[in-house]
C-alpha positions in Angstrom: 26.8 -21.3 -12.5 24.1 -20.9 -9.8 21.3 -21.4 -12.4 23.0 -24.6 -13.7 23.2 -26.0 -10.1 19.5 -25.2 -9.5 18.5 -27.0 -12.7 20.8 -30.0 -11.9 19.3 -30.2 -8.4 15.7 -30.1 -9.8 16.6 -33.0 -12.2 18.2 -35.0 -9.4 15.1 -34.5 -7.2 12.8 -35.7 -10.0 15.0 -38.8 -10.6 14.9 -39.6 -6.8 11.2 -39.3 -6.6 10.7 -41.3 -9.7 12.9 -44.1 -8.4 11.1 -44.1 -5.0 7.8 -44.4 -6.8 9.0 -47.3 -8.9 10.4 -49.1 -5.8 7.0 -48.6 -4.0 5.3 -50.1 -7.0 7.6 -53.2 -6.9 7.0 -53.6 -3.2 3.2 -53.5 -3.8 3.5 -56.3 -6.3 5.5 -58.4 -3.8 3.4 -57.7 -0.7 0.0 -57.5 -2.3 -1.8 -54.3 -3.4 -4.4 -54.2 -0.6 -2.0 -54.6 2.3 0.4 -52.0 0.8 -2.4 -49.5 0.3 -3.5 -49.8 4.0 0.1 -49.3 5.1 0.5 -46.3 2.9 -2.7 -44.8 4.3 -1.5 -45.2 7.8 1.8 -43.7 7.1 0.2 -40.8 5.2 -2.2 -40.1 8.1 0.7 -39.8 10.6 2.7 -37.7 8.2 -0.3 -35.3 7.8 -0.5 -34.8 11.6 3.3 -34.1 11.6 2.8 -31.6 8.7 0.0 -29.9 10.7 2.2 -29.5 13.8 5.3 -28.4 11.9 3.2 -26.1 9.7 1.7 -24.3 12.7 5.1 -24.0 14.4 6.5 -22.6 11.1 3.7 -20.0 10.9 4.5 -18.9 14.5 8.2 -18.9 13.9 7.9 -16.8 10.8 5.8 -14.3 12.7 8.4 -14.1 15.5 11.2 -13.8 13.0 9.7 -11.2 10.6 7.1 -9.2 12.4 9.6 -6.9 13.9 10.9 -6.0 10.4 7.5 -4.8 9.3 6.0 -1.3 9.8 3.5 -2.6 12.4 5.8 -2.3 15.5 6.3 1.4 14.7 2.6 2.0 14.7 0.7 4.3 12.3 2.2 7.8 11.8 -1.2 9.3 11.2 -4.4 9.5 13.2 -6.5 8.0 10.4 -4.0 5.2 9.9 -4.7 3.9 13.4 -8.1 2.8 12.1 -6.5 1.1 9.2 -4.3 -0.9 11.5 -7.3 -1.7 13.7 -9.3 -3.0 10.7 -6.3 -5.0 9.5 -5.8 -6.6 12.9 -9.5 -7.5 13.2 -9.4 -9.0 9.7 -6.3 -11.0 10.5 -7.8 -12.2 13.8 -11.0 -13.4 12.1 -9.4 -15.0 9.1 -6.5 -16.4 11.2 -9.0 -18.1 13.6 -10.9 -19.6 10.7 -7.6 -20.7 9.1 -6.4 -22.5 12.2 -9.7 -24.1 12.9 -10.3 -25.4 9.3 -6.7 -26.6 8.9 -6.7 -28.5 12.2 -10.0 -30.1 11.4 -8.8 -30.9 7.8 -5.7 -32.7 9.0 -7.4 -34.3 12.0 -10.1 -35.8 9.9 -7.5 -37.2 7.5 -6.0 -39.0 10.5 -9.1 -40.0 12.3 -11.0 -41.3 9.3 -8.3 -43.2 7.6 -9.1 -46.5 6.0 -9.5 -49.2 8.7 -10.9 -52.8 8.6 -14.5 -52.9 9.6 -15.2 -49.3 8.8 -17.1 -48.0 5.9 -17.1 -44.5 4.6 -20.4 -42.6 4.7 -21.2 -40.4 1.7 -23.9 -37.7 1.5 -24.2 -35.6 -1.7 -26.1 -32.6 -0.3 -26.9 -30.9 3.0 -28.9 -27.6 2.8 -28.4 -26.7 6.4 -24.6 -27.1 6.3 -24.3 -25.1 3.0 -26.4 -22.3 4.5 -24.1 -22.1 7.5 -20.8 -22.1 5.6 -22.2 -19.5 3.2 -24.1 -17.2 5.5 -21.7 -16.9 8.3 -18.7 -15.8 6.1 -21.0 -13.5 4.2 -22.0 -11.7 7.4 -18.5 -11.3 8.6 -17.2 -10.0 5.2 -20.2 -7.6 4.9 -19.4 -6.1 8.3 -15.7 -5.7 7.4 -16.5 -4.1 3.9 -19.1 -1.7 5.4 -16.6 -0.5 8.1 -13.9 -0.1 5.4 -16.1 1.8 3.1 -17.2 4.1 5.9 -13.6 4.9 6.7 -12.7 5.3 3.0 -15.5 7.8 2.4 -14.3 9.8 5.4 -10.6 10.2 4.2 -11.6 10.9 0.6 -14.4 13.3 1.5 -14.3 16.9 2.7 -11.2 17.6 4.7 -11.4 19.7 8.0 -11.5 23.4 7.4 -8.1 24.0 9.0 -6.5 21.4 6.7 -3.3 22.4 4.8 -3.6 21.8 1.1 -0.7 20.3 -0.9 -1.0 19.5 -4.6 0.9 16.2 -5.5 1.7 15.6 -9.1 3.3 12.4 -10.4 5.1 11.8 -13.7 7.6 9.3 -14.9 9.5 9.0 -12.6 9.2 11.6 -9.8 6.8 13.6 -7.6 6.3 17.3 -7.5 4.5 19.4 -4.9 2.7 22.8 -5.0 1.6 24.8 -2.0 -0.9 27.7 -1.9 0.6 31.0 -0.8 -0.7 33.6 1.6 -4.2 33.5 -0.1 -4.4 29.8 0.8 -5.8 29.1 -2.7 -4.1 27.0 -5.4 -4.0 28.7 -8.8 -5.3 27.0 -11.9 -3.3 24.7 -14.1 -3.6 23.9 -17.8 -1.8 21.1 -19.5 -1.5 23.3 -22.6 0.8 25.6 -20.7 3.3 22.9 -19.9 7.0 23.8 -20.6 10.3 22.6 -19.4 10.3 25.4 -16.8 6.6 25.5 -16.1 6.5 21.8 -15.5 3.1 21.8 -13.8 1.5 23.9 -16.4 0.5 26.6 -13.9 -1.8 29.3 -15.4 -0.2 32.6 -14.3 -3.2 34.6 -15.6 -5.0 33.3 -12.5 -4.1 35.7 -9.6 -4.3 32.9 -7.1 -1.3 31.2 -8.8 1.1 34.1 -8.3 2.1 33.2 -4.7 2.0 29.4 -5.1 5.1 27.5 -4.1 6.5 24.7 -6.2 9.0 22.2 -4.7 10.4 18.9 -6.0 10.9 15.5 -4.3 10.4 16.6 -0.7 7.1 17.5 0.9 7.0 19.4 4.2 4.0 19.1 6.5 3.3 20.1 10.1 2.5 17.5 12.8 -1.0 17.4 14.3 -2.7 19.4 11.4 -4.9 17.7 8.8 -3.2 17.6 5.3 -5.3 17.4 2.2 -3.6 16.1 -0.9 -4.9 17.0 -4.3 -3.4 14.4 -6.6 -2.6 14.6 -10.3 -0.7 12.6 -12.9 0.8 14.0 -16.1 1.3 10.7 -18.0 0.3 7.3 -16.9 -1.5 6.0 -13.7 0.6 6.3 -10.6 -0.3 5.7 -7.0 0.6 7.9 -4.0 1.7 5.3 -1.5 2.2 6.4 2.1 3.1 3.2 4.0 3.9 4.8 7.3 0.6 6.7 7.3 -1.3 3.6 6.1 -2.8 5.4 3.1 -2.6 5.3 -0.7 -4.5 6.9 -3.6 -4.3 6.6 -7.4 -2.9 9.4 -9.4 -5.0 9.3 -12.7 -4.3 11.5 -15.8 -7.0 14.1 -16.2 -8.9 13.1 -13.0 -7.8 14.8 -9.8 -8.2 12.7 -6.7 -8.1 13.8 -3.1 -7.2 12.3 0.3 -6.5 13.7 3.7 -4.7 12.6 6.8 -3.4 14.0 10.1 0.3 13.2 10.8 1.0 12.6 14.5 4.7 11.8 14.7 7.4 14.1 13.5 10.3 12.8 11.4 12.7 13.6 14.3 10.5 11.6 16.8 10.4 8.7 14.4 14.1 8.7 14.0 14.4 8.2 17.8 11.6 5.7 17.9 13.1 3.5 15.2 16.7 4.2 16.4 17.5 5.1 12.8 19.1 8.5 12.3 18.6 8.2 8.5 14.8 7.5 8.7 12.5 9.4 6.4 8.8 9.1 5.6 8.5 8.2 1.9 6.1 8.6 -0.9 6.3 5.4 -3.0 4.6 4.8 -6.3 2.4 1.8 -5.7 1.3 1.3 -9.3 3.7 -0.2 -11.9 4.3 2.8 -14.2 7.3 2.0 -16.3 10.9 1.0 -16.4 12.1 3.2 -13.5 9.0 2.6 -11.4 11.2 1.4 -8.6 13.0 4.7 -8.4 9.9 6.9 -8.2 10.2 8.0 -4.6 9.5 11.1 -2.7 10.3 12.2 0.9 7.9 13.6 3.5 9.3 15.7 6.3 6.9 16.0 9.3 7.9 18.8 11.6 6.5 21.1 14.2 4.3 24.0 13.2 7.1 26.5 14.0 9.6 24.6 11.8 7.0 24.3 9.0 6.2 28.0 9.0 9.9 28.8 9.0 10.5 26.5 6.0 7.4 28.0 4.2 8.7 31.5 4.8 12.0 30.6 3.2 10.4 29.4 -0.1 10.0 31.7 -3.1 6.8 31.6 -5.1 7.1 29.8 -8.5 6.2 33.0 -10.3 9.2 34.9 -8.6 11.5 32.0 -9.6 10.4 32.0 -13.2 10.2 35.7 -13.6 12.7 37.3 -11.2 12.7 40.6 -13.2 8.9 41.0 -13.0 7.9 41.4 -9.3 4.3 40.7 -8.5 1.9 43.6 -8.4 -1.1 42.9 -6.3 -4.3 43.0 -6.5 -6.5 43.6 -9.5 -6.9 40.9 -12.1 -6.5 43.3 -15.0 -3.1 44.4 -13.7 -2.0 40.8 -13.3 -3.1 39.9 -16.8 -1.2 42.8 -18.3 1.9 41.8 -16.4 1.7 38.1 -17.5 1.2 39.1 -21.1 4.6 40.8 -21.0 6.5 37.8 -19.8 4.6 34.8 -21.3 4.0 34.1 -24.9 0.4 34.4 -26.1 -1.6 31.2 -25.6 -2.7 29.4 -28.7 
């Protein structure tokens, strides 16, 4: 019913506009084409000024109405995200100023230079100086913005600080999985050929470094104030790790690991108070259309104090212990580990 009413309204508007146009045409014939054109120009000029005023008021009103519903009032939840916000504000300030100036001039010129008796339009087909100005000035501003952006991008995708916590993030249709290194602080190797329903990340348990790795689903825990390096994978199609509250995102590409690091600065508990929302959670969204249930591909990030993080980490079992509870790990030598693995895993083909 709603769709029918919308179609009927569209047809009605078309008929009204058509009839107004026909009536205007008849009036032009009666009054004289030249006189009618001048009257229309004058009316249009005043209407354009009105459109400018109401348009600028509308832009301001929309900002007042919806700015508070965006993530900007909360501020960035990461140290690095502060620079992203700064770059965005600078970009908005520059482009906003250009927008206002050009639109005011555009509508004012339409009003000031409307057709009048005794005035003749001046035409000039080319002006090298003017073209150099409107080409060079924007190019300089855009170059500066791009250089600043690239410098920041190379920083957060480059080497993470030495004290950074490493978390492997793996995306697949339609969920996120996370893996943490154990006491050795080294992530074990993975191999897609080892993928099974239970070994969903294809972890190679012949690698001694993998025996103490921790595998969790859906929820990622990280400590506040400590750099976090994400090693990002995809098992099927291209996904995108979107961290809106931290102002970061990075593609998850099949077969090509990507990395990005950031430093969370506000815990989940603090953000709940700041937003006055007891149900608040940081989320990992998939920012790349990846299939029918793309909308549901969501993970949760819990930012907590270092004490809380260590407590949570201590409560987690290694993935090896979960998969093979009857085969406790025997440290240290690689040969011992390989013999143990060969007893519980089928031979690789």
